[in-house]
C-alpha positions as CSV (number, residue, x, y, z in Angstrom):
1,M,13.7,-11.3,32.2
2,R,14.6,-11.5,28.7
3,W,14.1,-15.2,28.3
4,I,10.6,-14.9,29.8
5,C,10.0,-12.2,27.2
6,L,11.1,-14.6,24.5
7,L,9.0,-17.3,25.8
8,L,6.1,-14.6,25.7
9,L,6.5,-13.8,22.1
10,F,6.8,-17.5,21.3
11,F,3.4,-18.1,22.6
12,A,2.5,-14.9,20.9
13,S,3.8,-16.4,17.4
14,F,2.1,-19.7,18.1
15,I,-1.3,-18.1,18.9
16,T,-1.0,-15.6,15.7
17,Y,-0.1,-18.6,13.4
18,A,-3.2,-20.8,15.1
19,D,-5.4,-17.7,14.3
20,K,-4.3,-17.5,10.8
21,Q,-4.9,-21.2,10.3
22,L,-8.1,-21.7,12.2
23,I,-10.4,-20.5,9.4
24,G,-8.9,-23.3,7.2
25,F,-10.4,-26.0,9.8
26,A,-13.4,-24.5,10.0
27,A,-14.1,-24.1,6.1
28,E,-16.6,-27.1,5.9
29,P,-18.9,-26.3,8.5
30,L,-18.3,-22.3,7.4
31,M,-19.3,-23.1,4.0
32,K,-22.6,-25.3,4.8
33,E,-23.6,-22.8,7.3
34,F,-23.8,-19.8,4.8
35,S,-24.2,-21.6,1.5
36,L,-20.8,-20.7,0.2
37,N,-19.1,-21.7,-3.0
38,V,-15.6,-22.1,-3.9
39,S,-15.2,-18.9,-5.3
40,Q,-16.7,-17.1,-2.6
41,W,-14.4,-19.1,0.2
42,G,-11.5,-18.1,-2.0
43,I,-12.2,-14.2,-1.2
44,V,-12.4,-15.5,2.6
45,G,-9.0,-17.2,2.2
46,S,-7.5,-14.1,0.0
47,S,-8.9,-10.9,2.3
48,F,-6.5,-12.4,5.3
49,F,-3.9,-10.5,3.3
50,I,-5.4,-7.3,2.0
51,V,-4.5,-5.2,5.1
52,F,-1.7,-7.4,6.7
53,I,0.9,-6.6,4.0
54,V,0.4,-2.9,4.6
55,T,0.4,-3.2,8.7
56,S,3.2,-5.1,8.3
57,L,5.3,-2.3,7.1
58,I,3.8,0.0,8.9
59,G,3.6,-1.6,12.1
60,G,6.9,-2.7,12.8
61,T,8.4,0.5,11.5
62,W,6.1,2.4,14.1
63,S,7.3,0.4,16.7
64,D,10.6,1.9,16.5
65,R,8.8,5.6,17.4
66,L,6.3,4.0,19.6
67,G,8.3,1.1,21.3
68,T,7.9,-2.6,20.5
69,T,6.0,-3.3,23.9
70,K,3.0,-1.0,22.9
71,V,2.9,-2.2,19.4
72,I,2.7,-6.0,20.5
73,F,-0.1,-5.0,23.0
74,L,-1.9,-3.4,20.5
75,V,-1.7,-6.6,18.5
76,L,-2.7,-9.2,21.0
77,A,-5.4,-6.3,22.3
78,G,-6.9,-6.5,19.0
79,I,-6.7,-10.0,18.2
80,S,-8.5,-10.8,21.1
81,I,-11.2,-8.5,20.2
82,V,-11.7,-9.6,16.8
83,Q,-11.8,-13.3,17.9
84,L,-14.1,-12.5,21.0
85,G,-16.6,-10.5,18.4
86,S,-16.8,-13.9,16.5
87,F,-20.6,-14.3,17.4
88,A,-21.5,-11.3,15.5
89,I,-20.4,-13.2,12.2
90,A,-23.4,-14.2,10.1
91,G,-22.7,-14.0,6.8
92,L,-20.2,-13.8,4.0
93,P,-19.6,-9.8,4.7
94,M,-18.7,-10.5,8.4
95,I,-16.6,-13.2,7.7
96,I,-14.8,-11.2,5.2
97,L,-14.6,-8.2,7.8
98,Y,-13.6,-10.5,10.3
99,R,-10.6,-11.6,8.3
100,V,-9.4,-8.4,7.2
101,L,-9.4,-7.1,11.0
102,L,-7.4,-10.1,12.0
103,G,-5.1,-9.7,9.5
104,A,-4.6,-6.1,9.7
105,F,-3.8,-6.8,13.5
106,E,-1.3,-9.3,13.3
107,G,0.5,-7.9,10.4
108,P,2.9,-6.2,12.9
109,M,3.6,-9.1,15.0
110,S,6.8,-10.7,12.9
111,P,8.5,-7.5,12.3
112,T,7.9,-5.9,15.8
113,G,8.9,-9.3,17.5
114,M,12.0,-9.4,15.8
115,S,13.2,-5.8,16.9
116,H,12.0,-6.8,20.4
117,I,14.5,-9.6,20.3
118,A,17.2,-7.3,18.8
119,K,16.4,-4.8,21.7
120,I,16.8,-7.2,24.9
121,F,19.3,-9.8,23.4
122,P,22.7,-9.2,22.7
123,V,23.8,-9.8,19.0
124,D,25.9,-13.1,19.8
125,L,22.2,-14.8,21.1
126,R,20.2,-13.4,18.6
127,G,20.4,-16.2,16.0
128,I,18.8,-18.6,18.7
129,A,16.5,-16.5,19.9
130,V,14.8,-15.4,16.8
131,S,14.6,-19.1,15.9
132,V,12.6,-19.5,19.2
133,F,10.2,-17.0,17.7
134,V,10.0,-18.4,14.7
135,A,9.7,-21.8,16.0
136,G,6.6,-20.5,17.8
137,A,4.7,-20.3,13.9
138,S,6.2,-23.6,13.3
139,L,4.7,-25.3,16.1
140,G,1.3,-23.5,15.5
141,G,1.1,-25.2,12.1
142,I,2.2,-28.5,13.3
143,I,0.6,-28.7,17.0
144,A,-2.5,-26.7,16.4
145,A,-4.0,-28.7,13.9
146,P,-5.3,-31.4,15.8
147,L,-6.2,-29.3,18.4
148,L,-8.0,-26.8,16.4
149,V,-10.0,-29.5,14.5
150,G,-11.0,-31.2,17.9
151,M,-12.3,-28.0,19.2
152,I,-14.3,-27.4,16.3
153,E,-15.9,-30.8,16.0
154,K,-16.6,-30.4,20.2
155,F,-17.7,-26.5,20.4
156,G,-18.5,-25.6,16.6
157,W,-16.4,-22.8,15.1
158,K,-17.7,-20.0,16.8
159,M,-17.1,-21.0,20.3
160,T,-13.7,-22.1,18.7
161,F,-12.8,-18.2,17.5
162,V,-13.8,-17.1,20.9
163,L,-12.0,-19.4,23.3
164,L,-8.5,-18.4,21.0
165,G,-9.7,-15.0,21.9
166,F,-9.7,-15.7,25.5
167,V,-6.0,-17.2,25.0
168,S,-4.8,-14.2,23.1
169,L,-6.4,-12.1,26.0
170,A,-4.7,-14.2,28.8
171,L,-1.4,-13.7,27.0
172,L,-2.1,-10.0,26.8
173,L,-2.4,-9.5,30.6
174,I,0.5,-11.6,31.0
175,W,2.5,-9.4,29.0
176,V,1.3,-6.2,30.5
177,L,2.8,-7.5,34.1
178,V,6.0,-9.0,32.7
179,D,6.7,-5.2,31.2
180,R,5.7,-3.5,34.0
181,V,8.1,-6.0,36.4
182,T,10.8,-5.6,34.1
183,K,10.6,-1.7,33.9
184,K,10.4,-1.6,37.8
185,K,13.6,-4.0,38.3
186,E,15.7,-2.4,35.6
187,N,14.4,1.4,35.7
188,A,16.1,1.6,31.8
189,T,16.1,4.4,29.6
190,T,13.9,4.1,26.4
191,V,15.7,4.8,23.4
192,K,13.8,6.4,20.4
193,A,14.6,7.1,17.0
194,N,14.5,10.2,15.5
195,K,12.3,11.2,12.2
196,L,13.4,9.2,9.7
197,K,14.8,10.9,6.7
198,W,14.7,9.4,2.9
199,S,18.6,10.3,2.6
200,E,19.3,8.4,5.5
201,I,17.5,5.2,4.2
202,A,18.1,5.3,0.4
203,P,21.7,4.3,1.0
204,V,20.8,1.2,3.2
205,L,18.2,0.0,0.8
206,R,20.6,0.2,-2.2
207,N,23.1,-1.8,-0.3
208,P,23.7,-5.1,-2.0
209,A,23.3,-6.9,1.5
210,C,19.8,-5.8,1.8
211,F,18.0,-6.7,-1.2
212,L,19.9,-9.6,-1.7
213,T,19.2,-10.7,2.0
214,M,15.6,-10.0,1.2
215,A,16.1,-12.3,-1.9
216,L,17.5,-15.1,0.1
217,S,14.7,-14.8,2.7
218,A,12.2,-14.8,0.1
219,A,13.5,-17.9,-1.6
220,T,12.7,-19.4,1.8
221,F,9.2,-18.6,1.8
222,W,8.6,-19.5,-1.2
223,L,9.4,-23.4,0.1
224,I,7.3,-22.5,3.0
225,I,4.3,-21.2,1.2
226,W,4.6,-24.6,-1.4
227,L,4.5,-27.0,1.5
228,A,1.8,-25.1,3.1
229,I,-0.4,-25.0,-0.1
230,W,1.3,-27.6,-2.8
231,A,3.1,-30.5,-0.6
232,P,-0.3,-32.3,0.5
233,V,-1.7,-32.2,-3.3
234,Y,2.1,-33.5,-4.3
235,L,2.2,-36.2,-1.5
236,T,-1.0,-37.8,-2.3
237,K,-1.5,-37.5,-6.0
238,V,2.1,-37.9,-6.9
239,L,3.4,-39.9,-4.2
240,K,0.1,-41.4,-3.6
241,L,0.2,-41.3,0.2
242,S,-3.1,-41.3,2.1
243,P,-4.3,-38.1,3.9
244,M,-3.2,-39.2,7.3
245,K,0.3,-40.7,6.1
246,M,0.7,-37.3,4.5
247,A,0.1,-35.3,7.4
248,Y,2.3,-37.5,9.5
249,T,5.1,-36.8,6.7
250,I,4.9,-33.2,6.7
251,A,4.7,-32.8,10.7
252,G,7.4,-35.3,11.0
253,S,9.7,-33.4,8.6
254,G,8.7,-30.1,10.4
255,I,10.1,-31.2,13.9
256,V,13.1,-32.7,12.5
257,S,13.6,-29.4,10.6
258,L,13.0,-27.3,13.8
259,V,16.1,-29.1,15.3
260,L,18.2,-28.6,12.4
261,V,17.1,-24.9,12.7
262,F,17.9,-24.7,16.3
263,L,21.3,-26.3,16.0
264,I,22.4,-24.5,12.7
265,S,21.5,-20.9,14.7
266,A,23.4,-22.0,17.8
267,I,26.4,-22.9,15.6
268,S,26.0,-19.5,14.0
269,D,25.9,-17.5,17.5
270,R,29.0,-19.3,18.5
271,I,31.1,-18.5,15.6
272,F,29.7,-14.9,16.1
273,K,31.0,-15.2,19.7
274,K,34.2,-16.1,18.5
275,T,35.2,-14.0,15.7
276,Q,32.5,-10.7,16.1
277,S,31.5,-10.7,12.5
278,H,28.2,-10.7,10.8
279,T,29.6,-11.9,7.4
280,K,31.0,-15.0,8.9
281,A,28.7,-15.9,11.4
282,R,25.3,-15.1,9.9
283,V,26.0,-14.8,5.8
284,W,28.3,-17.5,5.4
285,V,26.2,-19.9,7.5
286,A,23.4,-18.9,5.8
287,G,24.9,-19.5,2.5
288,I,26.2,-22.7,2.8
289,S,23.5,-24.2,4.4
290,T,21.4,-23.0,1.9
291,I,23.1,-24.2,-0.6
292,I,23.0,-27.7,1.1
293,G,19.5,-27.1,1.5
294,G,18.7,-26.5,-1.9
295,L,20.8,-29.5,-3.1
296,A,18.5,-31.6,-1.0
297,L,15.6,-30.1,-2.7
298,T,16.8,-30.6,-6.0
299,A,17.2,-34.1,-5.4
300,I,13.9,-35.0,-4.4
301,P,12.4,-35.6,-7.9
302,L,15.4,-37.7,-8.5
303,L,14.6,-40.1,-5.8
304,G,11.6,-41.9,-7.5
305,N,9.1,-43.1,-5.0
306,S,11.5,-43.9,-2.0
307,L,9.6,-42.3,1.0
308,V,12.3,-42.6,3.3
309,W,14.9,-40.8,1.5
310,I,12.7,-38.3,0.1
311,V,11.5,-37.5,3.6
312,V,15.1,-37.2,4.7
313,A,15.9,-34.9,1.5
314,L,12.8,-32.8,2.8
315,C,13.9,-32.7,6.5
316,I,17.3,-31.4,5.5
317,A,16.0,-28.7,2.7
318,K,13.6,-27.3,5.1
319,G,16.2,-27.4,8.3
320,S,18.9,-25.7,6.1
321,T,17.0,-23.0,4.5
322,Y,14.2,-22.2,7.1
323,V,17.1,-21.0,9.3
324,N,17.4,-18.0,6.6
325,Y,14.3,-16.0,8.5
326,S,16.7,-15.7,11.2
327,M,20.0,-15.3,9.9
328,S,18.0,-12.7,7.5
329,S,16.5,-11.1,10.3
330,T,20.0,-10.5,12.3
331,V,21.7,-9.1,8.9
332,M,19.0,-6.5,7.8
333,I,18.9,-5.2,11.4
334,Q,22.8,-5.0,11.4
335,L,22.7,-2.3,8.2
336,M,20.5,-0.2,10.5
337,P,20.5,-1.3,14.1
338,E,18.5,2.1,15.4
339,R,15.9,1.3,13.2
340,A,15.3,-2.5,13.7
341,G,11.4,-2.3,13.5
342,L,12.0,-0.7,10.2
343,M,14.6,-3.3,8.6
344,S,12.2,-6.1,9.9
345,S,9.2,-4.7,8.1
346,I,11.1,-4.4,5.1
347,L,12.2,-8.1,5.2
348,S,8.7,-9.1,6.5
349,L,7.1,-6.9,3.2
350,G,9.0,-9.4,0.8
351,N,8.2,-12.2,2.4
352,N,5.0,-11.3,2.6
353,I,5.0,-10.4,-1.2
354,T,6.3,-13.7,-2.2
355,Q,3.5,-15.6,-0.4
356,L,1.3,-14.0,-2.4
357,V,2.9,-14.4,-6.1
358,A,4.6,-18.0,-5.1
359,P,1.2,-20.2,-4.9
360,I,0.0,-18.5,-8.5
361,V,3.6,-18.9,-10.1
362,T,3.9,-22.6,-8.7
363,G,0.1,-23.0,-10.1
364,I,1.5,-21.7,-13.6
365,I,4.5,-24.1,-13.7
366,V,2.5,-27.5,-12.4
367,Q,0.1,-26.6,-15.1
368,S,2.5,-26.0,-17.6
369,A,3.4,-30.2,-17.9
370,G,-0.2,-30.6,-19.0
371,A,-1.7,-34.2,-17.5
372,N,1.8,-35.1,-16.2
373,M,1.7,-33.5,-12.9
374,E,4.4,-35.3,-11.5
375,L,6.6,-33.8,-14.2
376,G,4.9,-30.3,-13.1
377,F,5.5,-30.6,-9.6
378,N,9.2,-31.4,-10.3
379,Y,9.5,-28.3,-12.7
380,S,8.2,-26.5,-9.5
381,I,10.9,-28.2,-7.2
382,Y,13.8,-27.7,-9.8
383,V,13.0,-23.5,-9.9
384,M,12.9,-23.9,-6.1
385,G,16.0,-25.3,-5.7
386,G,17.8,-23.0,-8.5
387,L,16.4,-20.1,-6.4
388,F,18.3,-21.2,-3.3
389,L,21.4,-21.9,-4.8
390,L,21.6,-18.6,-7.0
391,T,20.8,-16.2,-3.7
392,A,22.9,-18.1,-1.3
393,I,25.8,-17.7,-4.1
394,L,25.0,-14.1,-4.4
395,N,25.1,-14.1,-1.0
396,L,28.4,-15.1,-0.2
397,I,30.0,-13.2,-3.1
398,F,28.3,-9.9,-2.3
399,V,27.1,-9.5,1.2
400,R,28.9,-7.9,3.7
401,P,27.0,-6.6,6.7
402,D,29.8,-5.5,8.8
403,K,31.0,-2.9,6.5
404,G,27.3,-1.0,7.0
405,K,27.9,-0.2,10.8
406,E,28.6,3.3,9.6
407,T,25.3,3.6,8.4
408,T,23.2,4.6,11.4
409,L,20.8,7.0,12.4
410,P,21.1,9.5,15.3
411,V,18.9,8.7,18.2
412,S,17.4,10.7,21.3
413,V,17.3,9.0,24.2
414,T,14.7,9.8,27.0
415,V,14.2,8.6,30.4
């Protein structure tokens, strides 16, 4: 049943990412209907993260006590209710409230999903399993775009919001059904972590493996948010691509990068199966692939206007670094296995903060070059490449998660 659960997590990741993106595709009709200016729309865009960051940390941590299945149930139920209530939106305050609530319910999904995978998959399969879960969000960004735009044009933005609510509700019902069948078949015990003490978590947080792993994952999210916000501008303004050609470039490189992520993750799992070493299978694989990705990224400004080679370099950069999310989550959980939800939440916290900071810093870097936009974007690419090389080298030198096995918490087992 674990693979069925993983498939459901894949669709949950897909749907939550599509929900997050939906507001952008509905921007024009929403702004027109409610007479919103650019500044007001900026508030709408940022409102999603107001509570999202908090619930991402709290929700994942609570999943260690409540159980990952219950938290995922609450996430899907909350998203369904918010989306089905979209008919009540009648102005700017309601749009902001809608986004705040959606972000609040979606926050726990990523860390809780990774924690759930850690509970149902053996260590030698977690690399590929987490990659499948993460792929849901990636494909949500690639596939959902034309589907959502088509739905908005045909049914309108309100009905599209509501239809996604029904999709979330259907997934929720399937999740409950599969959970009941699983419990009946396995009749398994439930492992609950005892109350967390600061004296137990502090040594883990001080461990270089913890904050350096977070740094490596954060560097990856810097690239992810750059590609989401700044890459379209770079491709159209600097490389002079048409909007449609830009879209195909981003989508095509996204698909190729997913193939690379699955390939690298499979190699990592195979190495772990042979060596039983997180250092060799996760840290070394992530570090070496990140160095390759960082070098590919820094090569882009040197390739001029050769679109083919730029796309090749972009595919290598994305595929070789996106795998860090899978590798980093595995390493973090290994540091405190009984607190998989907490460790996943801490990792997600660093990623979410990066998503808030990176766009602002990138804007400052690009603007620092003045009228020479190409030079400004090149600076931003070099900064990302430098972050990848620095964090990868530090991880290779200092991160040894296998030495953290003694840092575990007592647990109570109940039937």
